[in-house]
Every structure is written in structure tokens, then in C-alpha cells.
BALOBA-1460 file (C-alpha; in Angstrom, 3 decimals):
// residues 113
<rec num="1" residu="m" x="0.000" y="0.000" z="0.000"/>
<rec num="2" residu="t" x="1.134" y="3.518" z="-0.764"/>
<rec num="3" residu="l" x="0.037" y="6.859" z="0.693"/>
<rec num="4" residu="n" x="-2.168" y="9.432" z="-1.041"/>
<rec num="5" residu="s" x="-4.022" y="12.539" z="0.066"/>
<rec num="6" residu="f" x="-7.395" y="12.716" z="-1.688"/>
<rec num="7" residu="q" x="-8.289" y="16.143" z="-0.317"/>
<rec num="8" residu="k" x="-8.293" y="19.341" z="-2.391"/>
<rec num="9" residu="g" x="-4.681" y="20.366" z="-2.933"/>
<rec num="10" residu="g" x="-3.500" y="16.826" z="-2.075"/>
<rec num="11" residu="d" x="-1.469" y="14.353" z="-4.119"/>
<rec num="12" residu="g" x="-4.320" y="13.437" z="-6.448"/>
<rec num="13" residu="g" x="-4.755" y="16.841" z="-8.113"/>
<rec num="14" residu="y" x="-8.341" y="16.665" z="-9.375"/>
<rec num="15" residu="g" x="-11.121" y="14.811" z="-7.594"/>
<rec num="16" residu="g" x="-11.201" y="11.017" z="-7.538"/>
<rec num="17" residu="a" x="-11.865" y="9.191" z="-10.823"/>
<rec num="18" residu="c" x="-15.052" y="7.581" z="-9.508"/>
<rec num="19" residu="y" x="-17.112" y="10.679" z="-8.714"/>
<rec num="20" residu="g" x="-14.844" y="13.680" z="-9.263"/>
<rec num="21" residu="l" x="-14.952" y="14.458" z="-5.539"/>
<rec num="22" residu="f" x="-12.318" y="15.277" z="-2.932"/>
<rec num="23" residu="y" x="-12.115" y="13.460" z="0.410"/>
<rec num="24" residu="p" x="-10.580" y="14.707" z="3.673"/>
<rec num="25" residu="d" x="-7.482" y="12.927" z="4.959"/>
<rec num="26" residu="s" x="-9.651" y="11.746" z="7.867"/>
<rec num="27" residu="q" x="-11.842" y="9.627" z="5.550"/>
<rec num="28" residu="l" x="-11.084" y="5.959" z="4.867"/>
<rec num="29" residu="v" x="-10.685" y="5.956" z="1.071"/>
<rec num="30" residu="v" x="-8.403" y="4.274" z="-1.478"/>
<rec num="31" residu="a" x="-7.376" y="4.267" z="-5.111"/>
<rec num="32" residu="l" x="-6.715" y="0.952" z="-6.836"/>
<rec num="33" residu="s" x="-4.242" y="0.259" z="-9.626"/>
<rec num="34" residu="t" x="-5.789" y="0.120" z="-13.100"/>
<rec num="35" residu="g" x="-6.466" y="-3.633" z="-13.272"/>
<rec num="36" residu="w" x="-8.081" y="-3.772" z="-9.840"/>
<rec num="37" residu="y" x="-9.989" y="-0.520" z="-10.505"/>
<rec num="38" residu="n" x="-11.443" y="-2.435" z="-13.474"/>
<rec num="39" residu="r" x="-12.967" y="0.504" z="-15.364"/>
<rec num="40" residu="g" x="-14.622" y="1.790" z="-12.211"/>
<rec num="41" residu="s" x="-16.455" y="-1.422" z="-11.334"/>
<rec num="42" residu="r" x="-15.301" y="-1.130" z="-7.713"/>
<rec num="43" residu="c" x="-16.218" y="2.559" z="-7.315"/>
<rec num="44" residu="g" x="-18.063" y="3.192" z="-4.066"/>
<rec num="45" residu="k" x="-17.454" y="-0.344" z="-2.820"/>
<rec num="46" residu="m" x="-15.791" y="-1.062" z="0.489"/>
<rec num="47" residu="v" x="-12.589" y="-3.090" z="0.496"/>
<rec num="48" residu="t" x="-11.090" y="-4.789" z="3.529"/>
<rec num="49" residu="i" x="-7.411" y="-4.066" z="4.102"/>
<rec num="50" residu="h" x="-5.159" y="-6.223" z="6.304"/>
<rec num="51" residu="g" x="-1.781" y="-4.879" z="7.387"/>
<rec num="52" residu="n" x="0.389" y="-4.337" z="10.456"/>
<rec num="53" residu="g" x="-1.655" y="-6.974" z="12.305"/>
<rec num="54" residu="k" x="-4.840" y="-4.899" z="11.934"/>
<rec num="55" residu="t" x="-7.817" y="-4.699" z="9.599"/>
<rec num="56" residu="t" x="-9.849" y="-1.769" z="8.305"/>
<rec num="57" residu="k" x="-12.348" y="-1.032" z="5.561"/>
<rec num="58" residu="a" x="-12.090" y="1.782" z="3.021"/>
<rec num="59" residu="m" x="-14.160" y="2.984" z="0.077"/>
<rec num="60" residu="v" x="-12.765" y="2.893" z="-3.474"/>
<rec num="61" residu="v" x="-12.887" y="6.433" z="-4.899"/>
<rec num="62" residu="d" x="-10.056" y="6.635" z="-7.429"/>
<rec num="63" residu="e" x="-7.756" y="4.867" z="-9.877"/>
<rec num="64" residu="c" x="-3.977" y="4.800" z="-9.586"/>
<rec num="65" residu="d" x="-3.170" y="4.662" z="-13.305"/>
<rec num="66" residu="s" x="-0.872" y="1.714" z="-14.023"/>
<rec num="67" residu="v" x="-0.859" y="2.264" z="-17.782"/>
<rec num="68" residu="y" x="-0.142" y="5.910" z="-18.592"/>
<rec num="69" residu="g" x="0.729" y="7.488" z="-15.266"/>
<rec num="70" residu="c" x="-0.504" y="10.898" z="-14.288"/>
<rec num="71" residu="d" x="-1.073" y="13.968" z="-16.401"/>
<rec num="72" residu="d" x="0.041" y="17.502" z="-15.508"/>
<rec num="73" residu="e" x="-2.826" y="18.177" z="-13.123"/>
<rec num="74" residu="h" x="-1.827" y="15.030" z="-11.220"/>
<rec num="75" residu="a" x="1.797" y="16.123" z="-10.812"/>
<rec num="76" residu="g" x="2.997" y="14.101" z="-13.836"/>
<rec num="77" residu="q" x="3.713" y="11.056" z="-11.663"/>
<rec num="78" residu="p" x="4.863" y="7.854" z="-13.393"/>
<rec num="79" residu="p" x="2.481" y="4.902" z="-13.734"/>
<rec num="80" residu="c" x="1.638" y="3.027" z="-10.540"/>
<rec num="81" residu="r" x="2.756" y="-0.545" z="-10.184"/>
<rec num="82" residu="n" x="-0.041" y="-2.933" z="-11.150"/>
<rec num="83" residu="n" x="-0.592" y="-4.112" z="-7.555"/>
<rec num="84" residu="i" x="-1.190" y="-0.845" z="-5.700"/>
<rec num="85" residu="v" x="-3.737" y="0.121" z="-3.109"/>
<rec num="86" residu="d" x="-3.216" y="3.844" z="-2.513"/>
<rec num="87" residu="g" x="-4.596" y="4.661" z="0.955"/>
<rec num="88" residu="s" x="-5.546" y="7.933" z="2.599"/>
<rec num="89" residu="p" x="-3.823" y="8.982" z="5.844"/>
<rec num="90" residu="a" x="-6.932" y="7.692" z="7.685"/>
<rec num="91" residu="v" x="-6.314" y="4.183" z="6.313"/>
<rec num="92" residu="w" x="-2.738" y="4.316" z="7.573"/>
<rec num="93" residu="a" x="-3.921" y="5.493" z="10.983"/>
<rec num="94" residu="a" x="-6.571" y="2.753" z="11.151"/>
<rec num="95" residu="l" x="-3.816" y="0.188" z="10.555"/>
<rec num="96" residu="g" x="-1.846" y="1.710" z="13.433"/>
<rec num="97" residu="i" x="0.978" y="3.060" z="11.280"/>
<rec num="98" residu="s" x="2.060" y="6.517" z="12.406"/>
<rec num="99" residu="k" x="3.907" y="9.140" z="10.389"/>
<rec num="100" residu="k" x="6.983" y="8.382" z="12.521"/>
<rec num="101" residu="d" x="7.011" y="4.715" z="11.471"/>
<rec num="102" residu="p" x="9.684" y="4.107" z="8.791"/>
<rec num="103" residu="r" x="7.116" y="2.079" z="6.815"/>
<rec num="104" residu="y" x="4.763" y="5.079" z="6.567"/>
<rec num="105" residu="g" x="4.158" y="5.664" z="2.850"/>
<rec num="106" residu="q" x="4.743" y="2.101" z="1.676"/>
<rec num="107" residu="i" x="3.858" y="-1.191" z="3.325"/>
<rec num="108" residu="s" x="2.848" y="-4.673" z="2.228"/>
<rec num="109" residu="i" x="-0.829" y="-5.427" z="2.790"/>
<rec num="110" residu="t" x="-3.504" y="-7.814" z="1.597"/>
<rec num="111" residu="w" x="-6.999" y="-6.748" z="0.643"/>
<rec num="112" residu="s" x="-10.330" y="-8.160" z="-0.451"/>
<rec num="113" residu="d" x="-13.694" y="-6.845" z="-1.568"/>
């Protein structure tokens, strides 16, 4: 799992691909890599995330583009790996991973829907 701010002015640039909306860092939301995003078929669905010995649920609101990467309004970031769950700071907090933890920003997790 990687870290993403879905709020206005955050990492994502424009609103999430599912609904064009922004979400505060306190909300449990994720983006999925292109294959898992599956043309938006998981939009609005809750996924269960297991990591750091804890479990939480988060709503799918965005795609982490694994094919083309991000355009200018999304900071021109390179394509995501094809196995990414991009979690909001709230997801990280729910898994008990603080900003001081060296794993903060990238950690191995499992997930299901």
C-alpha cells in the first residue's frame, strides 16, 4: 500500500476518478491500480485491508493509473505498479501506522472486496 491525500490540494490533483470528488485525509478511502480498478467497477465499494496486524475497511474512490501514469494536473507522476492500493492517511492510521514509522508511505498489505 502507498500513501495518497485525496483532499483538495492533495497528491491526487483533481477529484477522484469515480465521482470527481475530494475526500478529507480523515476519511477511509483508497485508489486501486488500473487492473483492480477495473474501469470503475469497484467505485463506491468497500474493500477490507489487512496490514500491520490490523484490519480496516475503506471505500474505493479513485484509480492509480498503471498504464499511462498521471497527467500535468496530477503532478505528472509515473504509472503506478499494477498491484497498488493507494490509501488515505486515515487508512494508515486505522492500521496503526504513524507518520513516525519508517514504513509510513509504503507497506505490504492484503486486501479483499
